[in-house]
MARSE-198002 format. One record per residue (C-alpha): x, y, z; residue in three letters; residue number from 1. Coordinates in nm, 2 decimals, m for minus. Layout:
[[X; Y; Z]; 'ALA'; NUM]
...
//
This chain:
[[m0.82; m1.76; m0.63]; 'MET'; 1]
[[m0.62; m1.75; m0.31]; 'THR'; 2]
[[m0.25; m1.63; m0.18]; 'GLY'; 3]
[[m0.32; m1.28; m0.23]; 'TYR'; 4]
[[m0.08; m1.02; m0.11]; 'TYR'; 5]
[[m0.20; m0.68; 0.05]; 'ASP'; 6]
[[0.09; m0.44; 0.07]; 'ILE'; 7]
[[m0.12; m0.13; 0.19]; 'HIS'; 8]
[[m0.21; m0.14; 0.54]; 'THR'; 9]
[[m0.26; 0.00; 0.89]; 'HIS'; 10]
[[m0.26; m0.34; 1.08]; 'ILE'; 11]
[[m0.01; m0.29; 1.33]; 'LEU'; 12]
[[m0.14; m0.17; 1.67]; 'PRO'; 13]
[[m0.12; 0.20; 1.84]; 'GLN'; 14]
[[0.15; 0.32; 1.61]; 'VAL'; 15]
[[m0.07; 0.54; 1.36]; 'ASP'; 16]
[[m0.43; 0.58; 1.26]; 'ASP'; 17]
[[m0.50; 0.23; 1.19]; 'GLY'; 18]
[[m0.58; m0.03; 1.45]; 'SER'; 19]
[[m0.64; 0.10; 1.80]; 'GLY'; 20]
[[m0.52; m0.27; 2.00]; 'SER'; 21]
[[m0.37; m0.62; 1.96]; 'MET'; 22]
[[m0.73; m0.72; 1.94]; 'GLU'; 23]
[[m0.82; m0.54; 1.67]; 'GLU'; 24]
[[m0.53; m0.61; 1.46]; 'SER'; 25]
[[m0.58; m1.03; 1.50]; 'ILE'; 26]
[[m0.97; m0.95; 1.39]; 'ALA'; 27]
[[m0.87; m0.75; 1.12]; 'ILE'; 28]
[[m0.60; m1.01; 0.97]; 'ILE'; 29]
[[m0.86; m1.29; 1.04]; 'GLU'; 30]
[[m1.10; m1.12; 0.80]; 'GLN'; 31]
[[m0.82; m1.07; 0.56]; 'GLU'; 32]
[[m0.73; m1.45; 0.58]; 'VAL'; 33]
[[m1.08; m1.54; 0.53]; 'ALA'; 34]
[[m1.10; m1.35; 0.22]; 'MET'; 35]
[[m0.77; m1.54; 0.07]; 'GLY'; 36]
[[m0.49; m1.31; 0.18]; 'VAL'; 37]
[[m0.15; m1.50; 0.25]; 'GLU'; 38]
[[0.07; m1.24; 0.23]; 'ASN'; 39]
[[0.06; m0.90; 0.44]; 'ILE'; 40]
[[0.30; m0.60; 0.43]; 'LEU'; 41]
[[0.27; m0.38; 0.73]; 'PHE'; 42]
[[0.28; 0.01; 0.59]; 'THR'; 43]
[[0.22; 0.24; 0.91]; 'PRO'; 44]
[[0.23; 0.55; 0.83]; 'HIS'; 45]
[[0.53; 0.81; 0.88]; 'TYR'; 46]
[[0.48; 1.20; 0.82]; 'ARG'; 47]
[[0.71; 1.43; 0.99]; 'LYS'; 48]
[[0.48; 1.68; 1.22]; 'GLY'; 49]
[[0.20; 1.38; 1.21]; 'LEU'; 50]
[[0.27; 1.07; 1.26]; 'PHE'; 51]
[[0.66; 1.01; 1.37]; 'GLU'; 52]
[[0.64; 0.70; 1.58]; 'GLU'; 53]
[[0.99; 0.62; 1.71]; 'PRO'; 54]
[[1.16; 0.32; 1.51]; 'GLU'; 55]
[[1.19; 0.11; 1.84]; 'SER'; 56]
[[0.83; 0.12; 1.89]; 'ARG'; 57]
[[0.73; 0.00; 1.54]; 'ILE'; 58]
[[0.95; m0.29; 1.57]; 'TYR'; 59]
[[0.83; m0.37; 1.87]; 'ALA'; 60]
[[0.48; m0.40; 1.77]; 'ARG'; 61]
[[0.58; m0.58; 1.42]; 'TYR'; 62]
[[0.74; m0.84; 1.64]; 'LYS'; 63]
[[0.47; m0.87; 1.89]; 'MET'; 64]
[[0.20; m0.91; 1.62]; 'LEU'; 65]
[[0.43; m1.16; 1.43]; 'SER'; 66]
[[0.46; m1.36; 1.74]; 'LEU'; 67]
[[0.10; m1.37; 1.80]; 'GLU'; 68]
[[m0.01; m1.46; 1.42]; 'LEU'; 69]
[[0.28; m1.76; 1.41]; 'SER'; 70]
[[0.06; m1.99; 1.61]; 'SER'; 71]
[[m0.25; m1.87; 1.48]; 'ARG'; 72]
[[m0.16; m1.88; 1.09]; 'PHE'; 73]
[[0.10; m2.04; 1.06]; 'PRO'; 74]
[[0.09; m2.00; 0.65]; 'ASN'; 75]
[[0.07; m1.65; 0.72]; 'LEU'; 76]
[[0.39; m1.45; 0.53]; 'THR'; 77]
[[0.43; m1.06; 0.70]; 'LEU'; 78]
[[0.67; m0.82; 0.63]; 'ALA'; 79]
[[0.73; m0.45; 0.74]; 'LEU'; 80]
[[0.73; m0.17; 0.55]; 'GLY'; 81]
[[0.58; 0.21; 0.58]; 'CYS'; 82]
[[0.37; 0.41; 0.37]; 'GLU'; 83]
[[0.61; 0.72; 0.34]; 'LEU'; 84]
[[0.47; 1.08; 0.29]; 'HIS'; 85]
[[0.64; 1.28; 0.09]; 'ALA'; 86]
[[0.86; 1.53; 0.23]; 'SER'; 87]
[[1.15; 1.78; 0.16]; 'MET'; 88]
[[1.36; 1.59; 0.44]; 'ASP'; 89]
[[1.26; 1.24; 0.30]; 'ILE'; 90]
[[1.64; 1.16; 0.19]; 'GLU'; 91]
[[1.74; 1.21; 0.60]; 'ASN'; 92]
[[1.43; 0.94; 0.68]; 'ILE'; 93]
[[1.59; 0.66; 0.44]; 'PHE'; 94]
[[1.92; 0.71; 0.67]; 'LYS'; 95]
[[1.73; 0.73; 0.98]; 'GLU'; 96]
[[1.50; 0.46; 0.96]; 'ARG'; 97]
[[1.53; 0.10; 0.86]; 'ARG'; 98]
[[1.16; m0.03; 0.79]; 'TYR'; 99]
[[1.09; 0.24; 0.57]; 'VAL'; 100]
[[1.13; 0.05; 0.22]; 'THR'; 101]
[[0.93; m0.23; 0.13]; 'ILE'; 102]
[[1.04; m0.58; 0.29]; 'ALA'; 103]
[[1.41; m0.47; 0.33]; 'GLY'; 104]
[[1.39; m0.38; m0.04]; 'THR'; 105]
[[1.47; m0.06; m0.24]; 'ASN'; 106]
[[1.10; m0.02; m0.33]; 'SER'; 107]
[[0.88; 0.24; m0.13]; 'VAL'; 108]
[[0.55; 0.31; m0.07]; 'LEU'; 109]
[[0.50; 0.68; m0.14]; 'LEU'; 110]
[[0.22; 0.89; m0.02]; 'GLU'; 111]
[[0.20; 1.22; m0.22]; 'PHE'; 112]
[[m0.13; 1.44; m0.07]; 'SER'; 113]
[[m0.38; 1.62; m0.29]; 'GLY'; 114]
[[m0.23; 1.94; m0.30]; 'ARG'; 115]
[[0.11; 1.86; m0.44]; 'HIS'; 116]
[[0.16; 1.96; m0.79]; 'THR'; 117]
[[0.30; 1.76; m1.09]; 'LYS'; 118]
[[0.65; 1.97; m1.06]; 'SER'; 119]
[[0.66; 1.86; m0.68]; 'PHE'; 120]
[[0.59; 1.51; m0.77]; 'ILE'; 121]
[[0.81; 1.46; m1.05]; 'LYS'; 122]
[[1.07; 1.62; m0.85]; 'GLU'; 123]
[[1.07; 1.42; m0.50]; 'ARG'; 124]
[[1.06; 1.10; m0.76]; 'ILE'; 125]
[[1.33; 1.19; m0.92]; 'SER'; 126]
[[1.51; 1.28; m0.60]; 'THR'; 127]
[[1.42; 0.96; m0.43]; 'ILE'; 128]
[[1.52; 0.74; m0.74]; 'MET'; 129]
[[1.88; 0.91; m0.70]; 'SER'; 130]
[[1.93; 0.76; m0.36]; 'THR'; 131]
[[1.88; 0.42; m0.51]; 'GLY'; 132]
[[1.51; 0.37; m0.41]; 'HIS'; 133]
[[1.20; 0.30; m0.62]; 'MET'; 134]
[[0.89; 0.44; m0.57]; 'PRO'; 135]
[[0.54; 0.26; m0.54]; 'VAL'; 136]
[[0.28; 0.54; m0.55]; 'LEU'; 137]
[[0.03; 0.49; m0.31]; 'ALA'; 138]
[[m0.36; 0.53; m0.36]; 'HIS'; 139]
[[m0.27; 0.76; m0.70]; 'VAL'; 140]
[[m0.68; 0.78; m0.72]; 'GLU'; 141]
[[m0.63; 1.07; m0.49]; 'ARG'; 142]
[[m0.37; 1.27; m0.62]; 'ILE'; 143]
[[m0.52; 1.50; m0.90]; 'PRO'; 144]
[[m0.22; 1.57; m1.05]; 'ALA'; 145]
[[m0.18; 1.19; m1.09]; 'LEU'; 146]
[[m0.50; 1.05; m1.14]; 'ALA'; 147]
[[m0.61; 1.30; m1.41]; 'GLU'; 148]
[[m0.32; 1.30; m1.59]; 'ASN'; 149]
[[m0.26; 0.94; m1.75]; 'LEU'; 150]
[[0.03; 1.07; m1.99]; 'ASP'; 151]
[[0.20; 1.18; m1.68]; 'PHE'; 152]
[[0.17; 0.81; m1.49]; 'ILE'; 153]
[[0.27; 0.68; m1.82]; 'LYS'; 154]
[[0.57; 0.90; m1.83]; 'GLU'; 155]
[[0.68; 0.78; m1.46]; 'LEU'; 156]
[[0.60; 0.41; m1.50]; 'LYS'; 157]
[[0.84; 0.48; m1.81]; 'GLU'; 158]
[[1.12; 0.53; m1.57]; 'ILE'; 159]
[[1.02; 0.25; m1.35]; 'GLY'; 160]
[[0.76; 0.41; m1.08]; 'VAL'; 161]
[[0.51; 0.17; m0.99]; 'GLU'; 162]
[[0.12; 0.26; m0.91]; 'ILE'; 163]
[[m0.08; 0.14; m0.64]; 'GLN'; 164]
[[m0.47; 0.19; m0.60]; 'VAL'; 165]
[[m0.70; 0.11; m0.34]; 'ASN'; 166]
[[m0.98; m0.20; m0.35]; 'ALA'; 167]
[[m1.25; 0.02; m0.21]; 'ASP'; 168]
[[m1.19; 0.29; m0.47]; 'SER'; 169]
[[m1.21; 0.02; m0.74]; 'ILE'; 170]
[[m1.53; m0.12; m0.57]; 'LEU'; 171]
[[m1.71; 0.24; m0.55]; 'GLY'; 172]
[[m1.72; 0.23; m0.18]; 'LEU'; 173]
[[m1.53; 0.56; m0.13]; 'ASP'; 174]
[[m1.75; 0.74; m0.39]; 'GLY'; 175]
[[m1.84; 0.74; m0.77]; 'ARG'; 176]
[[m1.50; 0.96; m0.90]; 'ARG'; 177]
[[m1.24; 0.72; m0.74]; 'PHE'; 178]
[[m1.42; 0.47; m0.91]; 'LYS'; 179]
[[m1.43; 0.63; m1.22]; 'SER'; 180]
[[m1.05; 0.71; m1.20]; 'LEU'; 181]
[[m0.94; 0.36; m1.11]; 'THR'; 182]
[[m1.15; 0.22; m1.39]; 'GLY'; 183]
[[m0.93; 0.43; m1.62]; 'LYS'; 184]
[[m0.59; 0.35; m1.47]; 'LEU'; 185]
[[m0.71; m0.03; m1.50]; 'LEU'; 186]
[[m0.83; 0.00; m1.90]; 'LYS'; 187]
[[m0.52; 0.17; m1.96]; 'ASN'; 188]
[[m0.32; m0.12; m1.77]; 'ASN'; 189]
[[m0.14; 0.10; m1.55]; 'LEU'; 190]
[[m0.20; m0.04; m1.20]; 'VAL'; 191]
[[0.07; m0.26; m1.08]; 'ASP'; 192]
[[m0.04; m0.32; m0.71]; 'TYR'; 193]
[[m0.42; m0.34; m0.52]; 'ILE'; 194]
[[m0.37; m0.28; m0.15]; 'GLY'; 195]
[[m0.66; m0.28; 0.10]; 'SER'; 196]
[[m0.56; 0.02; 0.30]; 'ASP'; 197]
[[m0.76; m0.12; 0.56]; 'VAL'; 198]
[[m0.72; 0.13; 0.90]; 'HIS'; 199]
[[m0.98; m0.06; 1.13]; 'ASN'; 200]
[[m1.27; m0.32; 1.16]; 'ILE'; 201]
[[m1.52; m0.11; 1.09]; 'THR'; 202]
[[m1.54; 0.19; 0.90]; 'GLU'; 203]
[[m1.22; 0.15; 0.72]; 'ARG'; 204]
[[m1.21; m0.26; 0.67]; 'ALA'; 205]
[[m1.04; m0.48; 0.43]; 'SER'; 206]
[[m1.21; m0.55; 0.14]; 'HIS'; 207]
[[m0.94; m0.74; m0.11]; 'ILE'; 208]
[[m1.10; m1.02; m0.16]; 'GLY'; 209]
[[m1.41; m0.90; m0.30]; 'GLU'; 210]
[[m1.20; m0.69; m0.50]; 'CYS'; 211]
[[m1.02; m0.96; m0.60]; 'ALA'; 212]
[[m1.32; m1.12; m0.71]; 'ASP'; 213]
[[m1.46; m0.83; m0.91]; 'TYR'; 214]
[[m1.08; m0.79; m1.12]; 'ILE'; 215]
[[m1.12; m1.15; m1.21]; 'GLU'; 216]
[[m1.48; m1.12; m1.31]; 'LYS'; 217]
[[m1.43; m0.80; m1.52]; 'LYS'; 218]
[[m1.07; m0.83; m1.65]; 'TYR'; 219]
[[m1.00; m1.20; m1.63]; 'GLY'; 220]
[[m0.78; m1.46; m1.41]; 'GLU'; 221]
[[m0.47; m1.37; m1.57]; 'GLU'; 222]
[[m0.48; m1.02; m1.52]; 'PHE'; 223]
[[m0.62; m1.09; m1.16]; 'ALA'; 224]
[[m0.35; m1.31; m1.06]; 'CYS'; 225]
[[m0.08; m1.06; m1.20]; 'LYS'; 226]
[[m0.19; m0.74; m0.98]; 'ILE'; 227]
[[m0.27; m0.97; m0.65]; 'PHE'; 228]
[[0.01; m1.25; m0.66]; 'ILE'; 229]
[[0.26; m1.19; m0.91]; 'ASP'; 230]
[[0.37; m0.83; m0.88]; 'ASN'; 231]
[[0.33; m0.80; m0.52]; 'PRO'; 232]
[[0.51; m1.10; m0.48]; 'GLY'; 233]
[[0.84; m1.02; m0.65]; 'ARG'; 234]
[[0.85; m0.72; m0.37]; 'LEU'; 235]
[[0.85; m1.01; m0.09]; 'PHE'; 236]
//
């Protein structure tokens, strides 16, 4: 299989804790393309008090990297989004920043932290949906209130919320616990997207191709195609 989508990346250079240079960004993308990735969504962090890069700089880096890649990889499709940390002022962020949704759609890659409770998650999701946005929950396996409560995830999916997990978690590269949790999510058909969550070329490199091979062998080509191509294709 080829034509994969990667909808969770930190490849834009020098805008968050991801790629530190244009050279590293290009090296990361070269790796992804070699794995069969043909569509990449850039999702730099936005989190009040921690990652608040000016919108103008985000767009400038996106334009600069896109221009650099256009001649190297003419068949590569790029789009801009954001990994948006859930907060109490998230409605204002939607008004202030144009790029935070996925590729200009009404979907948003939404990050919760491990300390967030079920009630907080439920309330924030309800508020976000009331603004006309649809959450795609980032690396759900890292959030105990979600990963350890499959009934809660099922409840959220019934109202349209979608679920993303990390390739490294599935492969066991982030430890046995995350591998076990993502395994349960996959077996219960609760995963909509798999992303690399790549940050650099070394410690947090992309393993999206290896994960796609693993999913295809374990769950079949049709399921792998749905997770890595069909579902994310709708977002683009």
